[in-house]
TORTOR-831699 format. One record per atom (N, C-alpha, C, O): residue number from 1; atom name; y, x, z. Coordinates in Angstrom, 3 decimals, always signed. Each point is the difference from the previous one (the first is absolute). Layout:
REM TORTOR-831699
> NUM,CA,Y,X,Z
...
***
This chain:
REM TORTOR-831699
> 1,N,+160.738,-91.726,-194.849
> 1,CA,+0.479,-0.981,-0.871
> 1,C,-0.656,+0.275,-1.430
> 1,O,-0.051,+1.133,-0.478
> 2,N,-0.383,-2.127,-0.084
> 2,CA,-0.576,+0.067,-1.326
> 2,C,+0.973,-0.028,-1.082
> 2,O,+0.757,-0.962,-0.130
> 3,N,-0.734,+1.999,-0.679
> 3,CA,+0.939,-0.026,-1.063
> 3,C,-0.363,+0.955,-1.138
> 3,O,-0.732,+0.973,+0.186
> 4,N,+1.289,-1.293,-1.420
> 4,CA,-0.114,+0.785,-1.139
> 4,C,+1.498,-0.029,-0.573
> 4,O,+0.577,-1.057,-0.259
> 5,N,-0.034,+2.269,+0.095
> 5,CA,+1.326,+0.226,-0.583
> 5,C,-0.024,+0.860,-1.237
> 5,O,-0.323,+1.188,+0.023
> 6,N,+0.703,-1.889,-1.170
> 6,CA,+0.021,+0.849,-1.337
> 6,C,+1.422,+0.559,-0.066
> 6,O,+0.905,-0.466,+0.691
> 7,N,-0.745,+1.440,-1.511
> 7,CA,+1.184,+0.567,-0.326
> 7,C,-0.139,+0.782,-1.383
> 7,O,-1.118,+0.161,-0.490
> 8,N,+2.155,+0.276,-0.074
> 8,CA,+0.007,+0.871,-1.182
> 8,C,+0.298,-0.697,-1.257
> 8,O,+0.185,+0.652,-1.028
> 9,N,-0.125,-1.994,+1.041
> 9,CA,+0.385,-0.698,-1.178
> 9,C,+1.435,+0.268,-0.464
> 9,O,+0.889,+0.295,+0.798
> 10,N,-0.690,-0.413,-2.156
> 10,CA,+1.229,+0.399,-0.490
> 10,C,+0.208,-0.348,-1.471
> 10,O,-0.969,-0.441,-0.618
> 11,N,+2.131,+0.595,+0.004
> 11,CA,+0.242,-0.138,-1.424
> 11,C,-0.333,+1.376,-0.645
> 11,O,+0.498,+1.045,+0.420
> 12,N,-1.344,-1.100,-1.437
> 12,CA,-0.327,+1.224,-0.704
> 12,C,-0.065,-0.252,-1.535
> 12,O,-0.276,-1.117,-0.438
> 13,N,+0.515,+2.089,-0.297
> 13,CA,-0.095,-0.037,-1.487
> 13,C,-1.375,-0.035,-0.510
> 13,O,-0.875,+0.560,+0.659
> 14,N,+0.577,-1.168,-1.782
> 14,CA,-1.362,+0.139,-0.538
> 14,C,-0.429,+1.444,-0.201
> 14,O,+0.770,+0.821,-0.499
> 15,N,-1.960,-0.524,+0.876
> 15,CA,-0.519,+1.362,-0.079
> 15,C,+0.241,+0.697,+1.344
> 15,O,-0.523,+1.104,+0.151
> 16,N,+1.237,-1.609,+0.812
> 16,CA,+0.251,+0.651,+1.258
> 16,C,-1.096,-0.181,+0.950
> 16,O,-1.061,-0.536,-0.321
> 17,N,+1.334,+1.013,+1.566
> 17,CA,-1.104,+0.028,+1.098
> 17,C,+0.681,-0.624,+1.281
> 17,O,+1.218,+0.032,+0.181
> 18,N,-2.033,-0.545,+0.601
> 18,CA,+0.382,-0.425,+1.413
> 18,C,-1.252,+0.188,+0.810
> 18,O,-1.121,-0.099,-0.499
> 19,N,+1.360,+0.392,+1.853
> 19,CA,-0.999,-0.016,+0.946
> 19,C,+0.202,-1.036,+1.041
> 19,O,+0.971,+0.097,+0.751
> 20,N,-1.852,-1.129,-0.640
> 20,CA,+0.069,-0.903,+1.043
> 20,C,-0.750,+0.419,+1.326
> 20,O,-1.033,+0.664,-0.092
> 21,N,+1.479,-0.998,+1.193
> 21,CA,-0.619,+0.220,+1.270
> 21,C,-0.240,-1.303,+0.779
> 21,O,+0.808,-0.926,-0.074
> 22,N,-1.921,+0.859,+0.820
> 22,CA,-0.238,-1.139,+0.818
> 22,C,-0.473,+0.542,+1.365
> 22,O,-1.119,+0.494,+0.139
> 23,N,+2.010,-0.606,+0.857
> 23,CA,-0.421,+0.451,+1.288
> 23,C,-0.542,-1.174,+0.829
> 23,O,+0.638,-1.046,+0.119
> 24,N,-1.779,+1.242,+0.423
> 24,CA,-0.797,-0.970,+0.726
> 24,C,+0.004,+0.288,+1.471
> 24,O,+0.099,+1.159,+0.402
> 25,N,-0.209,-2.223,+0.446
> 25,CA,-0.351,+0.208,+1.353
> 25,C,-1.417,+0.427,+0.021
> 25,O,-0.744,-0.462,-0.865
> 26,N,+0.242,+1.357,+1.819
> 26,CA,-1.253,+0.572,+0.098
> 26,C,-1.094,-1.087,+0.016
> 26,O,-1.074,+0.237,-0.553
> 27,N,+1.285,-1.346,+1.125
> 27,CA,-1.001,-1.053,+0.258
> 27,C,-0.497,-0.587,-1.286
> 27,O,-1.144,-0.439,-0.123
> 28,N,+2.035,+0.446,-0.822
> 28,CA,-0.400,-0.649,-1.352
> 28,C,-0.151,+1.049,-1.024
> 28,O,-0.240,-0.357,-1.153
> 29,N,+0.354,+1.631,+1.443
> 29,CA,-0.266,+1.148,-1.034
> 29,C,-1.275,+0.518,+0.174
> 29,O,-0.716,+0.190,-0.983
> 30,N,+0.280,+0.104,+2.292
> 30,CA,-1.163,+0.662,+0.235
> 30,C,-1.216,-0.918,-0.363
> 30,O,-0.109,-1.173,+0.357
> 31,N,-0.831,+1.905,-1.154
> 31,CA,-1.175,-0.739,-0.384
> 31,C,+0.288,-1.114,-1.023
> 31,O,-0.786,-0.935,-0.148
> 32,N,+1.891,+1.048,-0.532
> 32,CA,+0.260,-1.149,-0.908
> 32,C,+0.280,+0.618,-1.475
> 32,O,+0.627,+1.054,-0.110
> 33,N,-1.053,-1.661,-0.862
> 33,CA,+0.303,+0.262,-1.384
> 33,C,+1.574,-0.478,-0.068
> 33,O,+0.461,-0.984,+0.579
> 34,N,+0.204,+1.838,-1.357
> 34,CA,+1.393,-0.392,-0.199
> 34,C,+0.242,-0.190,-1.472
> 34,O,-0.512,+0.746,-0.835
> 35,N,+1.286,-1.740,+0.530
> 35,CA,+0.215,-0.394,-1.440
> 35,C,+1.543,-0.149,-0.306
> 35,O,+0.856,-0.121,+0.875
> 36,N,-0.627,+0.143,-2.174
> 36,CA,+1.321,-0.302,-0.576
> 36,C,-0.216,-1.188,-0.890
> 36,O,-0.989,-0.036,-0.732
> 37,N,+1.909,-0.982,+0.761
> 37,CA,-0.028,-1.116,-0.875
> 37,C,+1.477,-0.021,-0.516
> 37,O,+0.867,+0.668,+0.564
> 38,N,-0.616,-1.426,-1.612
> 38,CA,+1.418,-0.222,-0.507
> 38,C,+0.075,-1.332,-0.570
> 38,O,-0.981,-0.576,-0.470
> 39,N,+2.274,+0.037,+0.519
> 39,CA,+0.269,-1.352,-0.519
> 39,C,+1.281,+0.057,-0.741
> 39,O,+1.049,+0.311,+0.565
> 40,N,-1.122,-0.616,-1.852
> 40,CA,+1.178,-0.016,-0.966
> 40,C,+0.508,-1.429,+0.053
> 40,O,-0.676,-0.971,+0.341
> 41,N,+1.991,+0.958,-0.731
> 41,CA,+0.595,-1.370,+0.013
> 41,C,-0.840,-1.017,-0.909
> 41,O,-0.310,+0.269,-1.160
> 42,N,+0.001,-1.367,+1.752
> 42,CA,-0.616,-1.088,-0.776
> 42,C,-1.483,+0.267,-0.203
> 42,O,-0.646,-0.729,-0.754
> 43,N,+0.073,+1.760,+1.406
> 43,CA,-1.364,+0.282,-0.150
> 43,C,-0.798,-0.022,+1.284
> 43,O,+0.620,-0.006,+1.064
> 44,N,-1.928,-0.007,-1.069
> 44,CA,-0.739,+0.020,+1.239
> 44,C,-0.075,+1.441,+0.495
> 44,O,+0.122,+0.953,-0.770
> 45,N,-0.315,-0.833,+2.012
> 45,CA,-0.261,+1.435,+0.632
> 45,C,-1.254,+0.580,-0.607
> 45,O,-0.964,-0.733,-0.220
> 46,N,+0.944,+1.866,-0.025
> 46,CA,-1.156,+0.751,-0.655
> 46,C,-0.268,+1.235,+0.692
> 46,O,+0.898,+0.647,+0.538
> 47,N,-2.264,-0.260,-0.539
> 47,CA,-0.416,+1.211,+0.554
> 47,C,+0.443,+1.203,-0.743
> 47,O,-0.044,-0.033,-1.230
> 48,N,+0.469,+1.100,+1.850
> 48,CA,+0.380,+1.258,-0.617
> 48,C,-1.024,+1.130,+0.219
> 48,O,-0.567,+0.566,-0.934
> 49,N,+0.383,-0.296,+2.151
> 49,CA,-0.802,+1.151,+0.473
> 49,C,-0.528,-0.147,+1.407
> 49,O,+0.607,-0.675,+0.832
> 50,N,-1.735,+1.304,-0.563
> 50,CA,-0.486,-0.021,+1.410
> 50,C,-0.632,+1.309,+0.310
> 50,O,-0.393,+0.749,-0.895
> 51,N,+0.295,-0.473,+2.152
> 51,CA,-0.624,+1.243,+0.590
> 51,C,-0.851,-0.422,+1.188
> 51,O,+0.416,-0.824,+0.815
> 52,N,-1.592,+1.387,-0.728
> 52,CA,-0.785,-0.373,+1.141
> 52,C,+0.165,+1.081,+1.119
> 52,O,+0.669,+1.018,-0.182
> 53,N,-1.309,-1.295,+1.330
> 53,CA,+0.124,+0.940,+1.083
> 53,C,-0.452,+1.407,-0.265
> 53,O,+0.504,+0.950,+0.599
> 54,N,-1.447,-0.814,-1.491
> 54,CA,-0.460,+1.291,-0.558
> 54,C,+0.698,+0.592,-1.035
> 54,O,-0.332,+1.110,-0.416
> 55,N,+1.352,-1.786,-0.091
> 55,CA,+0.726,+0.636,-1.129
> 55,C,-0.413,-0.438,-1.415
> 55,O,+0.545,+0.520,-0.974
> 56,N,-1.502,-1.472,+0.833
> 56,CA,-0.457,-0.404,-1.182
> 56,C,+1.211,-0.955,-0.563
> 56,O,+0.587,-0.779,+0.751
> 57,N,-0.302,+0.899,-1.999
> 57,CA,+1.214,-0.682,-0.616
> 57,C,-0.467,-0.855,-1.085
> 57,O,-1.075,+0.204,-0.564
> 58,N,+1.938,-1.247,+0.236
> 58,CA,-0.257,-0.962,-0.983
> 58,C,+1.287,-0.368,-0.610
> 58,O,+1.001,-0.032,+0.716
> 59,N,-0.923,-0.261,-2.028
> 59,CA,+1.295,-0.363,-0.618
> 59,C,-0.205,-1.152,-1.017
> 59,O,-1.063,-0.213,-0.582
> 60,N,+2.171,-0.485,+0.437
> 60,CA,+0.002,-0.982,-1.098
> 60,C,+0.160,+0.720,-1.319
> 60,O,+0.666,+1.029,-0.113
> 61,N,-1.333,-1.642,-0.918
> 61,CA,+0.114,+0.728,-1.262
> 61,C,+1.421,+0.337,-0.486
> 61,O,+0.261,+1.026,-0.628
> 62,N,+0.615,-1.947,+0.959
> 62,CA,+1.436,+0.185,-0.406
> 62,C,+0.711,+1.174,+0.467
> 62,O,+0.985,+0.445,-0.590
> 63,N,-1.503,+0.092,+1.711
> 63,CA,+0.666,+1.118,+0.611
> 63,C,-0.871,+1.279,+0.025
> 63,O,+0.474,+1.056,+0.421
> 64,N,-1.718,-1.146,-0.860
> 64,CA,-0.873,+1.128,+0.148
> 64,C,+0.449,+1.073,-0.888
> 64,O,+0.307,-0.227,-1.170
> 65,N,-0.259,+1.485,+1.742
> 65,CA,+0.500,+1.259,-0.648
> 65,C,+1.580,+0.146,+0.152
> 65,O,+0.604,+0.988,-0.416
> 66,N,-0.015,-2.026,+1.028
> 66,CA,+1.433,+0.200,+0.287
> 66,C,+0.326,-0.008,+1.490
> 66,O,+0.840,+0.778,+0.453
> 67,N,-1.508,-1.664,+0.326
> 67,CA,+0.237,-0.132,+1.386
> 67,C,-1.163,+0.776,+0.771
> 67,O,-1.148,+0.096,-0.435
> 68,N,+1.598,+0.442,+1.631
> 68,CA,-0.994,+0.572,+0.810
> 68,C,+0.244,-0.427,+1.510
> 68,O,+1.067,+0.204,+0.579
> 69,N,-2.170,-0.818,-0.006
> 69,CA,+0.102,-0.519,+1.421
> 69,C,-0.629,+1.150,+0.910
> 69,O,-1.007,+0.620,-0.341
> 70,N,+1.652,-0.409,+1.450
> 70,CA,-0.496,+0.991,+0.979
> 70,C,+0.295,-0.544,+1.425
> 70,O,+0.765,-0.950,+0.167
> 71,N,-1.347,+1.531,+0.772
> 71,CA,+0.248,-0.323,+1.452
> 71,C,-0.064,+1.154,+0.857
> 71,O,-0.776,+0.940,-0.171
> 72,N,+1.651,-1.048,+1.133
> 72,CA,+0.159,+1.011,+1.071
> 72,C,-0.441,-0.515,+1.314
> 72,O,+0.821,-0.572,+0.717
> 73,N,-1.996,+0.718,-0.356
> 73,CA,-0.505,-0.700,+1.345
> 73,C,+0.646,+0.469,+1.234
> 73,O,-0.017,-0.708,+1.007
> 74,N,+0.584,+1.858,-1.026
> 74,CA,+0.688,+0.557,+1.194
> 74,C,+1.370,-0.728,+0.107
> 74,O,+0.597,-0.074,+1.074
> 75,N,-0.141,-0.440,-2.189
> 75,CA,+1.377,-0.702,-0.005
> 75,C,-0.158,-1.446,-0.076
> 75,O,+1.001,-0.710,+0.102
> 76,N,-2.171,+0.195,-0.273
> 76,CA,-0.246,-1.473,-0.251
> 76,C,+0.824,-0.470,-1.094
> 76,O,+0.682,-1.022,+0.078
> 77,N,-0.749,+1.809,-1.149
> 77,CA,+0.905,-0.347,-1.146
> 77,C,-0.871,+0.048,-1.321
> 77,O,-0.924,+0.797,-0.161
> 78,N,+1.294,-1.669,-0.693
> 78,CA,-0.657,+0.003,-1.395
> 78,C,+1.112,+0.137,-0.963
> 78,O,+1.084,-0.551,+0.193
> 79,N,-1.322,+1.232,-1.162
> 79,CA,+1.009,+0.302,-1.154
> 79,C,-0.495,-0.561,-1.298
> 79,O,-1.206,-0.190,-0.154
> 80,N,+2.106,-0.096,-0.823
> 80,CA,-0.160,-0.220,-1.220
> 80,C,+0.919,+0.856,-1.046
> 80,O,+1.169,-0.331,-0.193
> 81,N,-1.682,+1.302,-0.386
> 81,CA,+0.817,+0.812,-0.871
> 81,C,-0.112,-0.631,-1.341
> 81,O,-1.089,-0.212,-0.534
> 82,N,+2.296,-0.099,-0.029
> 82,CA,+0.032,-0.720,-1.301
> 82,C,+0.704,+0.800,-1.002
> 82,O,+1.194,+0.277,+0.109
> 83,N,-1.972,+0.113,-1.137
> 83,CA,+0.657,+0.937,-1.062
> 83,C,+0.084,-0.827,-1.334
> 83,O,-0.597,-1.074,-0.078
> 84,N,+1.266,+1.521,-0.873
> 84,CA,+0.068,-0.596,-1.347
> 84,C,+0.339,-1.403,+0.168
> 84,O,-0.697,-0.802,-0.623
> 85,N,+1.579,+0.386,+1.303
> 85,CA,+0.238,-1.473,+0.368
> 85,C,+0.485,-0.712,-1.307
> 85,O,+0.675,+0.582,-0.849
> 86,N,-1.042,-1.788,+0.761
> 86,CA,+0.325,-0.924,-1.057
> 86,C,+0.783,-1.143,+0.415
> 86,O,-0.033,-0.290,+1.196
> 87,N,+0.759,-0.433,-2.016
> 87,CA,+0.693,-1.188,+0.475
> 87,C,-0.806,-1.009,+0.582
> 87,O,+0.410,-0.699,+0.927
> 88,N,-1.685,+0.577,-1.491
> 88,CA,-0.917,-0.971,+0.521
> 88,C,-0.616,+0.375,+1.327
> 88,O,-0.853,-0.728,+0.508
> 89,N,+1.247,+1.808,+0.048
> 89,CA,-0.354,+0.338,+1.370
> 89,C,+1.031,-0.586,+0.997
> 89,O,-0.184,+0.090,+1.214
> 90,N,+1.246,-0.678,-1.735
> 90,CA,+0.979,-0.558,+0.906
> 90,C,-0.542,-1.149,+0.798
> 90,O,-0.507,-0.956,-0.585
> 91,N,+0.590,+1.002,+1.905
> 91,CA,-0.639,-0.925,+0.964
> 91,C,+0.453,+0.290,+1.393
> 91,O,+0.656,+1.004,+0.276
> 92,N,-1.023,-1.912,+0.606
> 92,CA,+0.011,+0.316,+1.402
> 92,C,-1.342,+0.514,+0.386
> 92,O,-0.990,-0.683,-0.263
> 93,N,+0.872,+1.851,+0.877
> 93,CA,-1.204,+0.573,+0.290
> 93,C,-0.311,-0.155,+1.467
> 93,O,+0.867,+0.270,+0.832
> 94,N,-2.120,-0.713,-0.457
> 94,CA,-0.510,-0.349,+1.309
> 94,C,-1.140,+0.875,+0.490
> 94,O,-0.908,+0.317,-0.768
> 95,N,+0.940,+0.056,+1.963
> 95,CA,-1.072,+0.618,+0.675
> 95,C,-0.832,-0.953,+0.645
> 95,O,+0.501,-0.990,+0.532
> 96,N,-1.823,+1.213,-0.530
> 96,CA,-0.910,-1.000,+0.540
> 96,C,-1.170,+0.861,+0.704
> 96,O,-0.549,+0.936,-0.581
> 97,N,+0.240,-1.325,+1.827
> 97,CA,-1.082,+0.601,+0.696
> 97,C,-1.123,-1.001,+0.005
> 97,O,+0.169,-1.210,+0.148
> 98,N,-1.358,+1.821,-0.324
> 98,CA,-1.185,-0.804,-0.088
> 98,C,-0.344,-0.849,+1.311
> 98,O,-0.941,-0.793,+0.045
> 99,N,+1.774,+1.040,+0.972
> 99,CA,-0.058,-0.737,+1.208
> 99,C,+0.699,-1.277,-0.120
> 99,O,-0.054,-0.838,+0.900
> 100,N,+0.786,+0.639,-2.108
> 100,CA,+0.620,-1.226,-0.253
> 100,C,+1.535,-0.049,+0.191
> 100,O,+0.587,-1.053,+0.247
> 101,N,-0.030,+2.134,-0.363
> 101,CA,+1.431,+0.040,+0.320
> 101,C,+0.806,+0.510,-1.163
> 101,O,-0.382,+0.969,-0.657
> 102,N,+1.562,-1.656,+0.387
> 102,CA,+0.836,+0.396,-1.138
> 102,C,+1.359,+0.557,+0.578
> 102,O,+0.493,-0.312,+1.084
> 103,N,+0.005,+1.168,-1.981
> 103,CA,+1.275,+0.533,+0.359
> 103,C,+1.049,-0.932,-0.586
> 103,O,-0.405,-1.028,-0.543
> 104,N,+1.756,+1.285,+0.596
> 104,CA,+1.041,-0.833,-0.536
> 104,C,+0.425,+0.165,-1.451
> 104,O,+0.687,-0.833,-0.591
> 105,N,-1.144,+1.970,+0.053
> 105,CA,+0.199,+0.320,-1.403
> 105,C,+1.193,+0.902,-0.216
> 105,O,+0.919,+0.056,+0.817
> 106,N,-0.952,+0.635,-1.912
> 106,CA,+1.080,+0.950,-0.379
> 106,C,+0.124,-0.183,-1.525
> 106,O,-0.980,+0.022,-0.745
> 107,N,+2.295,-0.211,+0.313
> 107,CA,+0.215,-0.251,-1.467
> 107,C,+0.129,+1.217,-0.796
> 107,O,+0.788,+0.905,+0.274
> 108,N,-1.660,-0.913,-1.358
> 108,CA,+0.106,+1.008,-1.031
> 108,C,+0.484,-0.556,-1.285
> 108,O,-0.587,-0.957,-0.505
> 109,N,+1.638,+1.507,-0.063
> 109,CA,+0.556,-0.452,-1.219
> 109,C,+0.034,+1.140,-0.895
> 109,O,+0.538,+1.062,+0.314
> 110,N,-1.192,-1.303,-1.587
> 110,CA,+0.070,+1.095,-1.040
> 110,C,+0.721,-0.516,-1.125
> 110,O,-0.446,-0.954,-0.638
> 111,N,+1.549,+1.523,+0.342
> 111,CA,+1.003,-0.493,-0.952
> 111,C,+0.995,+1.170,-0.378
> 111,O,+0.332,+0.859,+0.817
> 112,N,+0.108,-0.896,-2.107
> 112,CA,+0.907,+1.023,-0.481
> 112,C,+1.337,-0.638,+0.125
> 112,O,+1.012,+0.618,-0.333
***
């Protein structure tokens, strides 16, 4: 079964941290670049970060230095460590495989 399942979203205060996880079925994780996107209310979905099969990473300027993407190929899981969170990071965060599959999203809310 092809699936991507995100978890780890929560309500956090500004300056706090969260770690998102995306567990994928092996068929869509193996040999795939994995990415995180986010969509805030009333805005278009935007790219956050990506990681290639060899571990090369890329980040949107808005999260560079605060977020870290990583992958565990043995667990078919990609992570997004988010530090120094800001209210403008509030969004639904989606996992995306370069094979063309999206997860259902997980809500991150940054608010005091």
